[in-house]
C-alpha positions in Angstrom: 204.5 -60.4 -43.2 201.0 -58.8 -42.8 200.0 -56.0 -45.1 198.8 -52.6 -43.6 195.3 -53.4 -44.9 195.1 -56.7 -43.0 196.3 -55.1 -39.8 193.7 -52.3 -40.1 191.0 -54.9 -40.7 192.1 -56.8 -37.6 192.0 -53.6 -35.4 188.6 -52.6 -36.7 187.2 -56.1 -36.1 188.5 -56.0 -32.5 187.0 -52.6 -31.9 183.6 -53.7 -33.2 183.7 -56.8 -31.0 184.6 -54.7 -28.0 181.7 -52.3 -28.7 179.3 -55.2 -29.2 180.3 -56.8 -26.0 179.8 -53.5 -24.0 176.4 -52.7 -25.7 174.9 -56.2 -25.6 176.6 -58.7 -23.3 177.9 -56.4 -20.6 174.4 -55.3 -19.8 173.4 -59.0 -19.2 176.3 -59.7 -16.8 175.3 -59.8 -13.1 176.2 -56.8 -10.9 178.6 -58.4 -8.5 179.8 -56.3 -5.5 182.1 -57.4 -2.7 181.8 -55.6 0.7 185.2 -55.8 2.4 184.4 -53.1 4.9 184.5 -53.6 8.7 181.3 -55.3 9.8 179.9 -55.1 6.3 178.6 -51.6 6.7 177.7 -51.2 3.0 175.5 -54.2 2.9 172.0 -54.3 4.6 171.9 -56.7 7.6 169.6 -59.6 7.9 167.0 -57.7 10.1 166.9 -55.0 7.5 166.3 -57.5 4.7 163.5 -59.0 6.8 162.0 -55.5 7.3 162.2 -54.7 3.5 160.6 -58.1 2.7 157.6 -57.2 4.8 156.8 -54.1 2.9 153.2 -54.2 1.8 153.2 -51.2 -0.5 155.8 -49.2 -2.5 157.8 -46.6 -0.7 159.5 -43.6 -2.3 162.7 -42.3 -0.8 164.0 -38.8 -1.7 167.6 -38.4 -0.8 168.5 -34.6 -0.8 172.2 -34.1 -1.0 173.6 -30.6 -1.9 176.9 -31.1 -3.8 177.8 -27.5 -4.3 177.3 -26.0 -0.8 180.2 -23.7 0.3 180.2 -24.9 3.9 180.1 -28.6 3.0 183.4 -30.3 4.0 185.2 -33.1 2.2 184.3 -35.4 5.1 180.6 -34.7 4.7 180.9 -35.3 0.9 182.5 -38.7 1.5 179.8 -39.6 4.1 177.1 -38.5 1.6 178.5 -41.1 -0.9 178.4 -43.8 1.7 174.8 -43.0 2.5 173.9 -43.0 -1.2 175.6 -46.4 -1.6 173.7 -47.9 1.3 170.4 -46.5 0.0 171.0 -48.1 -3.4 171.5 -51.4 -1.6 168.2 -50.9 0.2 166.6 -50.3 -3.1 168.0 -53.6 -4.5 167.1 -55.6 -1.5 163.4 -54.4 -1.5 162.7 -56.2 -4.8 160.8 -53.3 -6.4 159.0 -52.0 -3.2 161.5 -49.2 -2.7 162.1 -46.4 -5.2 165.1 -44.2 -4.6 165.2 -40.6 -6.0 168.5 -38.7 -5.8 168.1 -34.9 -5.6 170.8 -32.3 -5.7 168.9 -29.1 -4.6 170.5 -26.1 -6.4 170.1 -22.7 -4.9 166.8 -20.9 -5.6 165.5 -24.1 -7.3 162.2 -25.9 -6.8 164.0 -28.8 -5.2 165.5 -26.4 -2.6 162.0 -25.0 -1.9 160.7 -28.6 -1.4 163.5 -29.4 0.9 162.8 -26.3 3.1 159.1 -27.1 3.0 159.8 -30.6 4.3 161.9 -29.2 7.2 165.3 -30.5 6.1 168.3 -28.9 7.8 170.5 -26.5 5.6 173.3 -25.6 8.0 175.9 -27.4 5.8 173.8 -27.9 2.7 170.7 -30.2 2.5 171.7 -33.7 3.6 168.5 -35.5 4.6 166.0 -38.2 3.5 162.2 -38.0 3.0 160.0 -41.1 2.7 156.5 -41.2 1.3 153.9 -43.8 0.5 150.4 -43.7 -1.0 147.8 -42.6 1.5 150.4 -41.7 4.2 152.1 -38.4 5.1 155.8 -37.9 4.6 158.4 -38.8 7.2 161.9 -37.2 7.2 165.4 -37.4 8.5 166.3 -33.7 8.9 170.1 -34.4 8.4 172.5 -37.2 8.5 175.6 -36.8 10.7 178.9 -38.8 10.6 178.7 -38.9 14.4 175.7 -41.2 14.1 177.2 -43.4 11.4 176.9 -46.6 13.6 173.2 -45.9 13.7 172.8 -45.1 10.0 171.1 -48.4 9.2 168.7 -48.0 12.1 167.9 -44.4 11.0 166.9 -45.4 7.5 165.0 -48.5 8.6 163.2 -46.5 11.3 162.1 -44.0 8.6 160.8 -46.7 6.3 158.9 -48.3 9.2 157.3 -45.0 10.1 156.2 -44.4 6.5 154.4 -47.7 6.3 153.1 -47.6 10.0 152.5 -44.0 10.9 150.0 -44.9 13.7 151.2 -44.1 17.2 152.4 -47.0 19.3 150.4 -47.9 22.4 152.3 -47.4 25.6 151.0 -48.4 29.0 151.9 -46.2 32.0 151.8 -47.1 35.7 153.0 -44.3 38.0 152.8 -43.6 41.7 154.2 -40.1 41.2 151.9 -37.0 40.5 153.0 -36.7 36.8 149.6 -35.6 35.5 149.0 -32.8 38.0 149.6 -31.9 41.6 147.8 -29.8 44.1 149.9 -26.9 45.4 148.5 -26.4 48.9 150.3 -23.1 49.4 148.7 -21.4 46.5 145.6 -23.5 46.2 146.1 -24.3 42.5 146.9 -27.4 40.5 150.3 -27.5 38.8 150.3 -28.5 35.1 151.3 -32.0 34.0 154.9 -32.8 33.7 156.5 -31.9 30.4 157.6 -35.4 29.7 154.1 -36.7 30.2 152.8 -34.1 27.6 155.5 -35.3 25.2 154.5 -38.9 25.7 150.9 -38.1 24.9 152.0 -36.3 21.7 154.3 -39.1 20.5 152.3 -42.2 21.6 148.9 -43.5 22.3 149.4 -43.4 26.1 147.2 -45.5 28.2 147.2 -44.8 32.0 146.8 -47.9 34.2 145.8 -48.0 37.8 148.6 -48.6 40.3 146.6 -51.6 41.7 146.0 -53.3 38.4 146.2 -57.1 38.5 146.8 -57.8 34.8 148.2 -55.8 31.9 145.8 -55.5 29.0 146.7 -57.7 26.0 146.8 -54.8 23.5 149.6 -53.2 25.4 153.0 -54.5 24.3 155.2 -51.8 25.8 155.0 -50.6 29.4 156.4 -47.7 31.4 156.5 -48.1 35.2 157.5 -45.2 37.5 158.5 -45.8 41.1 157.4 -49.4 41.5 158.6 -49.5 45.2 155.1 -48.4 46.3 153.2 -50.7 44.0 151.2 -53.6 45.6 152.3 -57.2 45.1 149.6 -58.0 42.6 150.7 -55.2 40.3 154.4 -56.4 40.5 153.2 -59.9 39.7 151.3 -58.5 36.6 154.5 -56.7 35.5 156.5 -59.9 36.0 154.1 -61.9 33.8 154.0 -59.1 31.3 157.8 -59.2 30.9 158.0 -63.0 30.7 155.3 -62.9 28.0 157.5 -60.9 25.6 156.3 -57.5 26.8 158.9 -54.6 26.7 159.4 -52.6 29.8 161.0 -49.3 30.8 161.1 -48.9 34.6 162.2 -46.0 36.8 163.3 -46.9 40.3 164.8 -44.5 42.9 166.1 -44.6 46.5 164.7 -41.1 46.9 162.1 -39.0 45.3 163.5 -35.5 45.3 165.3 -33.4 47.9 162.1 -32.6 49.9 161.1 -36.3 50.2 161.7 -38.6 53.1 165.2 -39.8 53.7 164.6 -43.4 52.7 162.1 -45.1 50.4 160.0 -47.9 51.8 161.8 -51.2 51.2 159.9 -53.6 48.9 161.2 -57.2 49.0 159.1 -58.1 46.0 160.7 -55.4 43.9 164.1 -56.5 44.9 163.2 -60.1 43.9 161.9 -58.8 40.6 165.2 -57.0 39.9 167.2 -60.1 40.9 165.2 -62.2 38.5 166.2 -59.9 35.7 169.8 -60.0 36.7 170.0 -56.5 38.2 171.2 -55.3 41.6 170.7 -51.8 43.2 172.0 -51.1 46.7 169.1 -50.0 49.0 169.1 -46.4 50.4 172.3 -45.5 48.6 172.6 -42.3 46.6 175.2 -41.5 44.0 177.5 -38.5 44.4 179.8 -37.4 41.6 182.6 -34.8 41.7 182.9 -34.2 38.0 179.2 -34.1 37.0 177.8 -32.4 40.1 175.6 -29.4 39.3 174.5 -26.3 41.1 170.9 -26.2 42.1 168.7 -23.7 44.0 168.0 -25.3 47.4 165.9 -22.4 48.8 164.0 -19.7 47.0 165.9 -16.5 46.9 169.2 -18.1 47.7 172.1 -18.5 45.3 172.7 -21.9 43.6 174.7 -24.5 45.6 176.7 -27.3 44.1 174.8 -30.5 44.9 176.8 -33.7 44.8 173.7 -35.8 43.9 172.4 -33.4 41.2 174.2 -34.5 38.1 174.4 -33.3 34.6 175.5 -36.2 32.5 177.4 -35.1 29.3 177.6 -37.0 26.0 180.7 -39.0 27.2 178.6 -40.4 30.1 176.1 -42.0 27.6 176.3 -45.2 25.5 177.8 -44.2 22.2 175.9 -46.5 19.9 172.6 -47.2 21.5 169.2 -46.0 20.3 168.2 -44.7 23.7 171.0 -42.1 23.7 170.4 -41.2 20.0 171.0 -37.4 19.4 171.3 -36.7 23.2 173.7 -34.1 24.5 173.0 -34.0 28.3 170.7 -35.6 30.8 170.0 -34.4 34.4 169.4 -36.8 37.3 168.9 -36.1 41.0 169.6 -38.5 43.9 169.9 -41.5 41.7 171.0 -45.0 42.7 173.4 -47.3 40.9 172.7 -50.5 39.0 175.0 -53.5 38.6 174.7 -56.9 37.0 173.9 -59.7 39.4 176.5 -62.3 40.0 176.4 -65.4 37.7 173.7 -63.7 35.6 173.3 -64.8 32.0 171.6 -61.5 31.1 173.3 -59.0 28.7 173.8 -55.8 30.8 174.3 -52.7 28.6 175.0 -49.4 30.4 173.1 -46.5 28.9 173.9 -43.7 31.4 176.9 -43.7 33.7 178.6 -41.5 36.2 182.2 -40.2 35.8 185.1 -42.1 37.3 185.0 -39.7 40.4 181.7 -41.0 41.8 180.7 -43.1 44.9 177.6 -44.3 46.7 176.7 -42.8 50.1 174.0 -43.4 52.7 170.9 -41.3 51.9 171.0 -39.7 55.4 174.2 -37.8 54.5 172.5 -35.7 51.9 170.1 -34.2 54.4 172.4 -31.4 55.4 173.8 -29.0 52.7 176.8 -28.3 54.9 178.1 -31.8 54.2 178.0 -31.4 50.4 181.6 -30.3 50.2 182.9 -33.3 52.1 180.7 -35.7 50.0 182.3 -34.3 46.8 185.8 -34.8 48.2 185.0 -38.3 49.4 183.5 -39.2 45.9 186.8 -38.0 44.4 188.8 -40.1 46.7 186.7 -43.3 46.3 186.1 -42.7 42.7 184.5 -45.5 40.6 182.2 -45.3 37.6 178.6 -46.3 38.3 175.7 -47.2 36.1 172.6 -45.1 36.3 170.5 -46.6 33.5 170.9 -50.0 31.7 169.4 -52.1 29.0 168.9 -55.8 30.1 168.3 -58.7 27.7 168.4 -62.4 28.0 166.7 -65.4 29.7 164.9 -64.9 33.0 162.8 -66.7 35.5 159.7 -65.5 37.4 160.1 -63.7 40.7 156.8 -65.3 41.7 157.5 -69.1 41.3 154.6 -69.9 43.7 152.2 -67.4 42.2 150.4 -64.9 44.4 147.2 -64.9 46.5 146.5 -68.5 45.6 146.9 -67.9 41.8 149.6 -70.0 40.1 152.1 -68.3 37.9 151.1 -68.7 34.3 154.7 -68.1 33.0 157.6 -69.4 35.0 160.5 -68.4 32.6 161.3 -66.8 29.3 164.1 -67.4 26.8 164.5 -63.7 26.2 163.2 -60.6 28.0 163.9 -56.9 27.2 163.9 -54.4 30.0 165.4 -50.9 30.4 165.9 -49.9 34.0 166.7 -46.3 35.2 167.9 -45.8 38.8 166.2 -42.4 39.1 162.6 -41.1 39.0 163.4 -37.4 39.4 164.8 -37.5 35.8 161.1 -37.2 34.7 160.2 -34.1 36.6 160.3 -30.6 35.2 162.4 -29.3 38.1 165.3 -31.7 37.4 165.0 -31.4 33.6 165.6 -27.7 33.9 168.1 -27.6 36.7 170.3 -24.5 37.0 173.8 -25.3 35.8 177.1 -23.7 36.2 179.4 -26.3 34.9 180.8 -26.2 31.4 179.4 -29.5 30.3 176.4 -27.9 28.6 175.2 -24.5 27.7 171.8 -23.4 28.8 169.5 -24.8 31.4 167.6 -27.3 29.3 168.3 -31.0 29.1 167.5 -34.0 26.9 165.6 -35.9 29.6 162.4 -36.2 27.7 164.2 -37.2 24.5 165.9 -40.0 26.4 162.5 -41.4 27.5 160.9 -40.9 24.1 163.8 -42.6 22.2 163.8 -45.6 24.5 160.1 -46.2 24.4 160.0 -45.7 20.6 162.7 -48.3 20.3 161.0 -50.7 22.7 157.7 -50.3 20.8 159.3 -51.1 17.4 158.7 -54.5 15.7 161.3 -57.1 16.2 162.8 -56.7 12.8 163.6 -53.0 13.6 164.7 -53.7 17.1 167.2 -56.3 15.9 169.0 -53.7 13.7 172.2 -53.2 15.7 174.7 -50.4 15.5 177.5 -51.1 13.1 180.8 -49.1 13.2 181.7 -47.3 10.0 185.1 -47.2 8.4 185.8 -43.5 9.3 184.8 -43.5 13.0 187.3 -42.1 15.4 189.3 -44.5 17.4 187.7 -45.0 20.8 191.0 -44.7 22.6 191.7 -41.4 20.9 188.2 -40.1 21.5 188.5 -41.0 25.2 191.8 -39.2 25.4 190.3 -36.1 23.9 187.4 -36.2 26.4 189.8 -36.7 29.4 192.0 -33.8 28.1 189.0 -31.5 27.7 187.9 -32.3 31.3 191.3 -31.8 32.7 191.7 -28.5 30.9 188.3 -27.2 32.1 189.1 -28.1 35.7 192.6 -26.5 35.6 191.6 -23.4 33.7 188.4 -22.5 35.6 190.2 -20.6 38.3 192.3 -18.7 35.8 189.3 -17.8 33.7 187.6 -16.3 36.7 190.7 -14.4 37.6 190.9 -13.0 34.0 187.2 -12.0 34.2 187.8 -10.1 37.4 190.9 -8.4 36.0 189.0 -7.3 32.9 186.2 -5.8 35.1 188.7 -3.9 37.3 190.6 -2.7 34.3 187.4 -1.4 32.6 186.4 0.4 35.8 189.8 2.2 36.1 190.1 2.9 32.4 186.7 3.7 31.0 186.4 4.2 27.2 186.4 7.8 26.0 185.4 9.2 22.7 188.2 11.3 21.1 188.6 12.5 17.6 192.4 12.3 17.7 195.1 10.4 19.6 194.7 9.5 23.3 197.1 9.9 26.1 198.7 6.7 27.4 198.1 6.4 31.2 201.0 5.9 33.5 198.9 4.7 36.4 200.9 1.9 38.2 197.7 -0.1 39.0 196.5 0.0 35.4 199.9 -1.2 34.2 199.8 -4.1 36.7 196.3 -5.0 35.5 197.5 -4.9 31.9 200.3 -7.3 32.7 197.8 -9.6 34.4 195.6 -9.4 31.3 198.5 -10.5 29.2 199.9 -13.1 31.6 196.7 -15.0 32.4 195.7 -15.9 28.8 199.3 -17.1 28.3 198.9 -19.4 31.3 195.5 -20.6 30.1 197.1 -21.4 26.7 200.0 -23.2 28.4 197.5 -25.4 30.3 195.6 -26.3 27.2 198.9 -27.3 25.4 199.8 -29.4 28.4 196.4 -31.1 28.7 196.3 -32.0 25.0 200.0 -32.9 24.6 199.4 -36.6 24.7 196.4 -36.4 22.4 198.3 -34.4 19.8 201.3 -36.8 20.0 199.0 -39.8 19.3 197.2 -38.0 16.5 200.6 -37.3 14.8 201.5 -41.0 15.1 198.1 -42.0 13.6 198.6 -39.6 10.7 202.1 -41.0 10.1 200.7 -44.6 10.1 198.1 -43.6 7.6 200.4 -41.7 5.3 203.8 -43.5 5.3 203.0 -47.2 4.7 201.9 -46.8 1.0 205.0 -44.7 0.0 207.3 -47.0 1.9 205.8 -50.1 0.2 206.2 -48.5 -3.2 209.8 -47.5 -2.5 210.6 -51.0 -1.4 209.0 -52.4 -4.5 211.0 -50.0 -6.7 214.2 -50.8 -4.8 213.6 -54.5 -5.3 213.1 -54.0 -9.1 216.2 -51.9 -9.3 218.3 -54.5 -7.5 216.9 -57.3 -9.7 217.7 -55.4 -12.9 221.2 -54.5 -11.7 221.8 -58.1 -10.9 220.7 -59.2 -14.3 223.0 -56.7 -15.9 226.0 -57.9 -14.0 225.4 -61.6 -14.7 228.3 -63.2 -16.7 227.5 -63.9 -20.3 228.0 -67.6 -19.8 224.9 -67.7 -17.8 222.8 -67.3 -20.9 224.2 -70.3 -22.7 
């Protein structure tokens, strides 16, 4: 039998060995982490590692994350931990070229002052990132959002790239529209340049090219072409060779150019061949009408707005969820747009960026000439409803649309293993008139749109280096299920449509009630009116909100039912598994207790 002294010595020895292991050997063990998340969202992807390996100078990242803000939800706190975890992985993968600084800006502290000075958003506590490097100004992400979690890796990588390369990308522009200025013959003055053109000049080194240019300059790697239907063949040939030579292109094509333009655009067989070579089709002289997204516009000065079936305000659900082009967008306005579709047997990757609703259809352009037909067009679009693509990203192998060259010149490039083109079936999207169309639908609030942001984000992505362009969106573990999100959007749309008439009736009732029962100032009690009309209006004021509430309950009934099922599936499995394990242990023990004694001999 051991003495108490020997037992004490053994315990002390074990404790000393444990401390020695933790202080000496544990520090030398490799830090091994296993990422079991969906799509490995906590591990930098291969393109990110390539980008980090190309860093030429050290970069400092300052992650501002307020931990004690009263308006910060538990979901935002969890997302903050995931962002911090990914930033730590960036730091490890950069091999000393990336220094991460974690800052928790307390109220009235110097860190809070710096965060405000750097322009970080403080609506729910500071939750942003600032990057700096020697000799370059700071770049910042104002705030991270769980809604953009699939693009988190791109956001961080884009910031690092901007810190190292703050110079403006070079963008070439070929346009047959008067974007720079236009002569107003009525007033005899020149109109200012379009707002989108001014933004392009602020964000990029914009180089305007002549519409008749025969070769794109070598220093231009990204090109924007507006209304190529009127471009000469030699310019289309130059665009063809530019794309096959690994140039990135954003092109705006349109069957019409505004309401006051001619009914049909001149048909260009070369342009159609160019689109076919890229695996794209667009029906000629066909304009898209949409019942759900149709917007009211002012057709004639001094007249009230009229709902135009081809003037569309595209909400967030009409945009690609996880594409850089629609990054941070809320609504985009288009006017008299066409529709794109992938060509048959095409090997190209066709990714829709902007789409119509399911209640849309294509009509001959001539039918939009008379405003009296707008109502019938909207009804027909509803009856023939089919979702159409307004803008798309196209990638993949392609052949030249000019296999025999042009004007005696042989084509230098006949094919390419990979081209990258973004095509938009609308040019009016760029104009100030369409960007600020008067709206009366509930898809947005205010008359402004994100048209310019859509163009800037797309061109910025096209002008990025390959390592950054190859950073693809990856879904996070906490994203909402797409089926559930689609059901919410459908329910919201159905509720808006059904409740619109009741809301207008309630507004009229309130106005009538206020006219018949004006407010009076009295120091004491007031006499209750017995007017029969006022009593009827009061009943209406009570009944209509109840009907609106009933419509909302009905519209969201299936959504709430599915949400309850999802919650049960998330909550019940673990307790049930534990109960089954406990029940199995209980049965096993009971069986052992009732075994005959002979079984142990």
